[in-house]
N, C-alpha and C positions, 0 to 999 in steps of 0.2 A: 455779575461784574468783577468780584475778586477773581474768580476762577479765570477769567478772561486776562485779567493783568497778569496772573501767575503764569499761565501759558505763553503770554508775550514775553515775560522775563526769562522763562526758560528757553524759549525760541532765540530771543538774543543772545543768552549766554552761551548756547551751543554754537551759533553762528559767530562769535567773538574766538570761542576755542578754534573752530574751523579756519577761521581767518588768519589766526596766527600761526597755526601748523602749517597751511598753504604758504604762508610769506616766508616762514624758516625754511620750508622745502624748496621753494622756489630760488631764494637767496643763496642756498648752498650748492644747488645744482649750477648757479651761474658761476659761483667760484670754481666748481670743479671743472666747468668747461673751459673757463679761462685757463686754469691750471694746466689741463691736459693740451690746450692749444700751444703753450708755451713749451710743455714737455715734448710735443710732436716736433716743433721745430728745432729744438735742441737734439732730438734722436736723429732727424736728418742730417745734421751736420756731424754728428757722431758717425753715422754711416758712410760720409763721404771723407771721414778722417780729417774734419776740417773745424775742428773744436778750439775756439778762440780762448784765449785766458786773460781776462776773466771773462766768463761768460756774460753776454749782454741781456740784461732784465729790464722791463718796464716797471717803475715804481719802487717804493721802499719797503713794501710790506710781501715781497715776494723773494724766497731763496731757492737758489738752484744748485744741485749738485750732480755729477756723473761719477758713479762708482762701479768697480769692475767686480769679477766674481768673487776676489778675494776680500772686497769690502773695502779697498782702499780709492781714496778720491783722485779721480782723474783730472777733473775741472770743476771750477766752482763760480757762482756769481761773486760780486765784489763783497758782498755783505755776509757770505755765507762762511761756514766753518770748513778748514782745508783739511782738518785732521779727523774729526770725529762725523761719522755719517748722521743725518738727519733721522733714519730709520735703522734700527739694529739689523744686521746681516740676516738672523734668523727669521725675520719677518717678511723679507723681500721674497717675492714669487719673480724669478727670472723670465718666465715664460708669458706671464699675463699682465695686465693692466690692473692697478691696484688704487683703492681709496682708503685712507688711513687717517686716524687721529694720532697726534704724538705731542707729548708735553711741551708747553711753550718755552720752558727753560732750555730744552735741549736744541731749540732751534734760533733763539734769541728775538722772538717775535712776542707780541702781546697775544695771550692766548684767548680761546682755543684756536690750535693750529691744525689746517687741513693739508695732507700731503697726498699727491697722486704720483704713482710710478708707472714708467712706460719702457719696455724693452728696448735696447738699442744695440748698436755695434754690430760686429759680425759673429758667425758661428765659432770662430777661431780666438776671437775676443769679445766675448759678451759683455755688453756695459748695461746700466741701468740709470734712467735720468730720473731725477727725484725733484719735484718741485712743491714748495712750501708755501702756502699762503695763510695769513692770517685771517681769522673768522670774527676778530673784534668788531668790525664794523658790522657785520651780519646780527652778532648779539647785540650790538647797540640798536640798530634798526629795530628789532623784534623787542627790546625794552621798551624804546620810544611808544611802539604800537602798543604795546601792553598797557602803558602808563595812560596812555590817551583813552583806550579803551575803559580802564579801570575809573577814570574820571568821567570819561563821556556816557557810560553806561547808565549809572543811576539817574544822571540829569536826563539821559533819553526815556529811561523808563517813566520818570516822573511826569516829563511832558507829555508822551504817549497815553499815560493813565488819565492826566487830565483830559486830555482831548477824547479818549474814549468816554471818559464820565459824562463830558458834555454832549458828545453825539449820542451815546445810548440813552441819556436823559431826556434830549430833545425828540429821539425816536420814540421812547415808551411815555412820555406825557400825554399823547392822544389817548395811548391803550389805558393808562391810570384814569384820565377822564371817562372813557368808556365804561372802566370798571365801577366808578363811583355813580355814574349816571345808571347802570344796571343794579348797583346795590340801592339807589333810592327808589328805582322802580319796583323792585322787590319789597320794600319795605312799605309800601303804600298800596292802596287798593285804587283799582282804576286804571287807564291808560297812560302811558308814557313814552317819551321817544329820548333817545341816546344823543349825546352831543356830537355833531359832525364836524369835524376839522375843516380848516379852509383849504389846507393842502390836497392837492388832487393825486394822491398815492394810494398806496394798498390800504392804509388806516382808513382814508376818506370812504374808499369803497367799501369797506368791511362794515362802516359805521352805516353807511346808506342802505347795505344788505340787511344789517339786522335790524333797522327801522322798518323796512318793508316786512321782515318777518315779525316784529311786534305789531305791526298793523294788521298784519293777516291773523296772528293769535288773537288780538283783540276782537277782530270782525267775528272769527269763529268762536270767541267766548260769548260776545253778544247774541250769536244765532243759537248757540247753544242754551243761553239762559233763556231766551224766548220760546226755543222750542221746547226745553223742560217746561216752562210757566204753561204752555198751550197744551203740551202732553197730559201734564197734570189735571188740567181742567177738562180735556176731552175724557181721560179715563175716568175722572171722579164723576161724570154725568150718567155713564151706564152703570156704574157700582151704585150711585145713589138711587137709581131708577129700581135698580134689582132689590136694595135693602128697604125701599118704601114698599114696594110690591109684597115682600116677604113680611114686613111688620103688620101690613095692613091684613094680611090673609090670616096671620096669627091671631089677631085681634078678633077677627071676624071669621073664625074657622068655620062655625055653622051656617054662615050666608055667604061661605066664598066660592065663586064660581073657578074651581081649580083648573078645569080645562082652560080658561081663558086666562088665569095667572100663569099656567105653564108655557101658553103661547107666547104671552109678552115676556116671560123670563128668558125663553128662548131667543127672542128676537134680540133682546139686550145683550144676550150672550153672544149671540152672533155678531152684532154690532161691535161689542169688545174685542172678539177674537179678530175680526177684520182689522179693527184699529191696532191691535198689537201688531199683527202680521205687516200691517203698512209701516208701522213705525220701526220694526225690525228691517225691513226691506231699506227704507231710507237711510238707516244706520250703516248697513252694508254698502250700500251705494257711496255714502260718504267716505266710508274707510278704504274701499277697494278702488285702485285705478281702472279706467275704462279698458275694456278688453275688446278692443276694434278688430273687425276683420276675424271674426273667429269660425266664419264659415259662409257659404254662399246660401241665400234664402231667395227662393220664387216668391214674389209680392203676390203674384195672382192666388196661388195655392193658400197662402196663408190668408188672405181676405176671404176667400171661400170656406176656409175652416171656421174663421171668426164668424161670418155671417150665418153659418149652418145652425148656429146657438140660438138664434132669434126668428120668430116667424116672418114670413114675406107674404103681405104687409106686417108690420111696417118697414123691416129692413130689406132693401132691394141692392143688388150688387151690380155694380158694372164694371165688367174685367175688361181688360185690354185684349187686343187681337192677339198679341205673341207674349211670350213669358219676359218678365221683368226681373232682372237679378240684381240682388243687392247683398251687402256683407253685415254680419252682425249676429247676435245671439239671439236664436230663433224663440226661445221662451222669453226673452224679455220683448223682442218685437210683438209677440202674441199677447202680451200683457199691456203694451200700448195700444194697440188697437182694440184689446176688449175693454180697457178702462174708457176710451174715447166713444166706442159705440154705446157703452152702458149710460155714459152721460147723454148721448144724443137720444136714445131711447126714452130715458128718463123725462126730458123736457121737450121731446117732440110732440107735436099735436096729430099728425097722421103720417109722417114717412120720414124714414131716415135712408140716406143713399151712401154707400160704401163704395168708392171708386178709386181706381189707378192708373196712371199713364206716364209714359215716357215723357220727359221733357225734351223738346227738340234740340238738338246740337246748336242751332243757332242762338237759342236763347242762352244758355249758360255758357257759351263762348263769348257772348257779347259783355260777360261781367268782367272779363278781363283775362290776360295771358294768364294760363297755369290754373285756371277755374275747373273745378272737378264736376264731372256729370252727376246727374240726380235723376231720381223718379219722385212723382208727385203722387201724394196718397191723400185723398180728401174724405171728410166724413161731415155730410150735410143733413141737417135736420130743418123743420119749419117750427120750431119752437119758438119762445120769446126771444131768442138771442141774448147776446151781453153788451152792454153799452161799449163804446170805444173806449172810454176812460178806465173800465174796468179789465180790459182783456189781457193786460201785462199783470194785472195784479192777482187774478185768479189762479198763477202759477205758483203763488206763494204758499208755504204750507200753512194748514188751519185756515185758509181763507175760504169763506162761503158767502155767496151773494145771498140777499135776504129771502129770494124764493127758494133757495137750497137750506135753509137753517132748521127746516122740519125733521123732528127726529126720524120719523119713517121715511121721508122723500129725500132728505138731504145726508151726503156723507160726512165724513170728518174733516174735509177739506184738503185730503192728502193725494187725490187721485191724480188731479192734473200736475202736482208737484213731482210725484212719480213719475209721470208720463215725460215729463221735461227731462229729468235725469237720466231717463233711460234712453231718451232720443239723443241727447248730447254724448253719451256713451257710445251710440252707435255712429257717431260723425254726422248726425243731421241736425234739422232745426224743425222749429214747430210755431206756427203764428194762427191767430183767430182773424176771420174776416166775415164781412156780410154774406150770407147766401144769396145766390142769385134770385132775384124777385122781392117782393116786398116785406118780407120776414124771414126770421132763420138764421142760424149760424153755420160758418163751413171753418172747419178746423183743417189746415194744410200743412201736410207733413211731408219734408224733404228729405230723401234718403238717399246716400252715395249710390250709384250705379256702377256695377262692374264693369271693366275696359270691355269694349267691342271685340268680339271674337271667341269670348269665354263661352264655354258650354258646359256647365257643370251639371252634376246631376242634382235633381230637386231635393231639397232638403225636407219638403212637406209635400204631402200628397193631397190634392183636393179631394174632398169627399164625393 
């Protein structure tokens, strides 16, 4: 605020100086112009040898003399001296027009005095016309303006400083409220919101944006806390099992079946390794932005590669007649299909069908203008299925239904969470529905289709 008032003061001071200088210059040029006009009129009379005596002039603040080459006065106005020239002869330039300053007492006018000279006469009888005008009025005008500025300047600065103080204070008051709100939020644990000013201006939009950011941070904090709690519990379980196995084996060393103990320890170690890998993968997915459109992927070849890892039956493959191209990261899409098929095989009673088809254009165009084309990939099993009330919940992290909580049969509850995140990164969606028939589950995976006419080289070769 002080810097702004100082800058305003300096600017006004410079403006006042420039105004005084410009006013003095304009008034002086006006005096010179009028004097030259009078001198030119007298010079015209001198050229015609028609000089009257005394010379006619307008106003009492003007003196006119006509002098010859010897400095003698040929004619003068009624108030001008007829013996002594207003300008010393040595200062006169007989061939050029001049602007001179002379002492006031030499002319008999209130000073300062401005004198202009104009050559006149003929070559045989050169003359010079001298016109003197008093600058007292000009000086008086500049003094009046200077006095007004000296009086008005401090008042103007004070008024502008007061207005600036009020305006800046009113402008920064919401910012100060935001600062106090942020300080209160920092000083206490838990969520909080910043005050939103009533005015619909930039501060209002800033407060709304910051509150949205705080909400997202609080939501992320709660998710992180829940995630850390669940992860700690899940990591503690295999470590506890390993510790228990080793303690029992140590106490009953002579009666311990070390082959069985080794098998159990390897199973728990594998489970712990898978859990750590899944946690690291989810952490990377949370931190890195989606990398959509990384490359064309042919779904038929990818499905065939994934299905080749399982015996047939139970996994059967239903491929389309032609290639189905989508965009995405081939490793991420392979992980999605592998997780879905693993879950289906784990819960299926007899068969698992892995299929893909192109959704007809009439279907996706009916969604609305601008709707993107997509392909449908389904994984269908004849297992017990998932109740409709739990079909959204199973995509949450560390969520396992009752039949999947056994240590040997169930995972850590991260598989479907990973699938959903990877599908979102690919620009698709995933839903769970009832399988055709009386029992079973169908996973429907929609992936964006490449525009018609593209014929890229396949990223994966079917085995």
